[in-house]
C-alpha positions in Angstrom: 16.3 2.0 32.3 19.7 3.7 32.5 20.7 7.2 31.7 23.8 7.1 29.4 25.5 10.6 29.1 28.5 8.8 27.9 26.8 8.1 24.5 26.2 11.8 23.9 28.7 14.1 22.1 30.4 16.4 24.6 29.1 19.5 22.8 25.4 18.3 23.4 25.6 16.8 26.9 23.7 19.9 28.3 20.9 19.5 25.7 20.3 15.8 25.0 19.5 12.6 26.9 20.2 9.0 25.9 18.4 6.3 27.8 19.3 2.7 27.7 15.9 0.9 27.6 17.1 -2.8 28.1 19.9 -4.2 30.2 19.4 -7.9 30.5 22.3 -10.3 30.0 20.7 -11.5 26.8 20.5 -9.4 23.6 17.5 -7.1 23.1 16.5 -4.8 20.3 13.9 -2.4 19.0 11.6 -3.7 16.2 12.5 -3.5 12.6 12.2 0.3 11.8 9.4 0.0 9.2 6.9 -1.5 11.6 4.1 0.6 13.2 5.1 -0.2 16.9 4.1 3.1 18.7 0.8 4.1 20.1 -0.6 7.3 18.7 0.2 9.2 21.9 3.8 8.4 21.5 4.0 7.1 25.0 4.2 3.3 24.5 6.2 1.2 22.0 7.0 -2.5 21.4 10.5 -3.9 21.6 11.7 -7.4 22.0 14.1 -9.5 24.1 16.4 -12.3 23.0 16.3 -10.8 19.6 18.4 -8.8 17.0 17.6 -5.9 14.7 16.1 -8.1 11.9 14.1 -10.5 14.2 14.6 -13.5 16.3 15.1 -17.3 16.3 11.7 -18.8 15.9 12.7 -21.7 18.2 14.0 -19.4 21.0 11.9 -19.8 24.1 13.5 -16.6 25.7 12.1 -14.4 22.8 9.2 -12.1 23.9 7.6 -8.8 22.8 7.7 -6.2 25.5 5.6 -3.0 26.0 7.9 -0.1 26.8 5.9 2.6 28.7 7.8 5.9 28.4 5.4 7.6 30.9 6.2 5.0 33.5 10.0 5.4 33.6 10.4 3.3 30.5 9.0 0.2 32.3 9.0 -3.1 30.3 6.1 -5.4 30.4 6.1 -8.9 28.6 3.1 -9.2 26.3 3.7 -12.6 24.5 4.5 -16.1 25.6 4.2 -18.1 22.4 7.2 -19.6 20.6 7.9 -18.1 17.1 6.2 -14.8 17.4 7.1 -12.2 14.7 5.9 -9.1 12.7 4.3 -7.0 15.5 2.3 -3.9 14.7 0.0 -1.5 16.6 -3.2 -0.4 14.9 -3.5 3.3 14.0 -5.9 3.9 16.8 -3.6 2.3 19.3 -6.3 -0.2 20.4 -4.7 -3.4 19.0 -1.4 -5.1 18.8 -1.2 -7.7 16.2 1.7 -10.2 15.5 2.2 -13.5 13.7 3.3 -16.9 14.9 5.3 -19.0 12.5 4.1 -22.5 11.7 5.8 -25.4 9.9 5.0 -24.2 6.4 4.2 -20.4 6.5 6.0 -17.6 8.3 5.9 -13.9 8.2 8.9 -12.3 6.5 8.8 -9.4 9.1 7.4 -6.8 6.7 4.0 -5.3 7.4 1.9 -2.2 7.0 -1.6 -0.9 7.4 -3.8 -0.5 4.3 -3.9 3.3 4.4 -5.5 4.3 7.6 -7.9 1.4 7.8 -8.0 -1.4 10.3 -6.7 -3.9 7.6 -3.1 -5.0 7.9 -0.9 -6.4 5.2 2.1 -8.6 5.6 4.4 -10.7 3.3 4.6 -14.4 4.1 6.9 -17.1 2.9 5.7 -20.7 2.3 7.8 -23.8 1.9 5.1 -25.6 0.0 4.5 -24.2 -2.5 7.7 -22.1 -2.5 6.1 -18.6 -2.7 6.2 -15.2 -1.0 2.7 -13.9 -0.8 1.0 -10.7 0.2 -1.7 -11.4 2.9 -4.3 -9.0 4.3 -6.0 -9.5 7.7 -7.4 -8.0 10.8 -6.4 -8.3 14.4 -8.5 -10.8 16.4 -8.9 -11.4 20.2 -5.9 -13.4 21.6 -6.9 -16.9 22.6 -3.5 -18.7 22.1 -1.5 -20.1 19.2 -4.3 -21.0 16.8 -2.8 -19.2 13.8 -5.0 -19.4 10.7 -7.8 -21.0 12.7 -8.1 -18.2 15.3 -11.8 -17.5 15.9 -12.9 -14.2 14.4 -9.8 -14.1 12.2 -10.0 -12.8 8.7 -7.5 -13.5 5.9 -7.3 -12.5 2.3 -4.5 -13.6 -0.1 -4.0 -10.5 -2.1 -1.4 -12.1 -4.4 -3.5 -15.1 -5.3 -4.0 -14.1 -9.0 -0.2 -14.5 -9.5 1.5 -17.7 -10.5 4.4 -18.3 -8.0 4.2 -14.8 -6.3 7.6 -13.5 -5.2 7.0 -10.4 -3.1 9.0 -8.9 -0.2 8.8 -5.2 0.7 5.8 -3.1 0.1 3.8 0.0 1.1 0.4 1.6 0.4 -0.7 5.2 -0.1 -2.5 7.1 2.6 -5.9 6.4 1.2 -5.3 2.6 0.9 -6.0 2.5 -2.8 -2.6 1.6 -4.2 0.2 -0.7 -3.2 3.8 -0.8 -4.5 6.1 -3.8 -3.9 9.4 -5.3 -5.0 9.5 -8.7 -6.4 11.8 -11.4 -7.8 13.4 -13.0 -9.6 16.3 -11.9 -7.4 18.9 -13.2 -9.9 17.4 -11.0 -12.6 17.7 -7.7 -10.6 14.2 -7.8 -9.2 11.2 -5.7 -10.3 9.0 -3.0 -8.9 5.2 -3.5 -9.3 2.2 -1.2 -8.7 -1.3 -2.5 -7.9 -4.8 -1.2 -7.1 -6.0 -2.5 -3.8 -9.4 -4.1 -3.8 -12.5 -2.0 -3.2 -14.3 -5.2 -2.0 -12.3 -6.7 1.0 -12.4 -10.3 -0.3 -10.9 -9.4 -3.8 -7.3 -9.8 -4.9 -4.9 -7.1 -6.1 -5.9 -5.6 -9.4 -4.4 -3.7 -12.4 -0.9 -5.2 -12.0 1.7 -2.9 -13.6 5.5 -3.4 -13.6 6.8 0.1 -13.2 10.6 -0.4 -12.9 13.4 -2.9 -13.7 15.7 -1.7 -10.9 18.7 -4.0 -11.7 19.4 -4.5 -8.0 22.1 -7.0 -6.8 19.6 -7.7 -4.0 22.2 -7.9 -1.2 21.0 -7.2 2.3 22.5 -3.7 2.1 21.0 -2.9 -1.2 17.3 -3.9 -0.8 14.9 -2.1 -3.2 12.4 -1.2 -0.3 9.8 0.7 -2.5 7.2 3.0 -1.0 4.6 5.5 -2.3 4.1 9.2 -1.7 1.1 9.9 0.5 -1.0 10.8 -2.6 0.0 7.6 -4.5 1.2 9.5 -7.5 5.0 8.7 -7.1 7.0 5.7 -6.1 10.6 5.6 -4.6 13.1 2.8 -4.5 16.8 1.9 -4.1 19.1 0.3 -6.6 22.8 -0.3 -7.0 22.4 -1.0 -10.7 25.4 1.2 -11.6 27.6 -0.3 -8.8 26.8 2.3 -6.2 23.5 2.4 -4.2 21.3 5.3 -5.2 17.7 6.5 -4.6 15.2 6.7 -7.4 11.8 8.0 -8.1 9.2 6.6 -10.7 6.1 8.5 -11.6 3.7 9.1 -14.5 0.8 6.8 -13.8 -2.7 8.4 -13.6 
């Protein structure tokens, strides 16, 4: 930890404090900003070493997730040792950290959220065979090593299994965990925004599929659609550069 007053505007140096959390010779970064990486008491968060703002090299043996304890002078404690870890998230009660380990065919895109305030986590995964981008629900399980889908006590539900060739990326749920909004391909056609009902029975798939917008996005990294819902699930929000300039949009009107 280093105090960095040189990064504060002169007019604010008596008011603010900037702290450099990492200082190794290798790059380090905080986790992609949409992830739930803080404990509820706001005292501990997850960052990673040998990484960049959008992730890490799955073959990099130096990559690790670290617990940053703000109460303990921002101390950093390694929490993973496996190769290929990605997509970390802390449960709403702060009791669990879950993450994914890439395998030869399926890997987490790095996007994840909790289903409302439940203990069910949702992530988007990419597979090489078949070439799909799926929405997968699961629960955290005790860590026993790199067992992946075969982890004892693990639970997995392919929410997008009713779609032929699912092509989903970024998504979010409402606060009650009843609705999910997501962007989807085809990318070369400007993408789409879809709204679903989340299953009442845990083992079921997404239901009541409804395409609610044709955003016309160029789908560049700096123009991602990134949809999300209002807490009550009655409105959706997304980005698009359909007119040549990136703008913010709202869609509503479903019951």
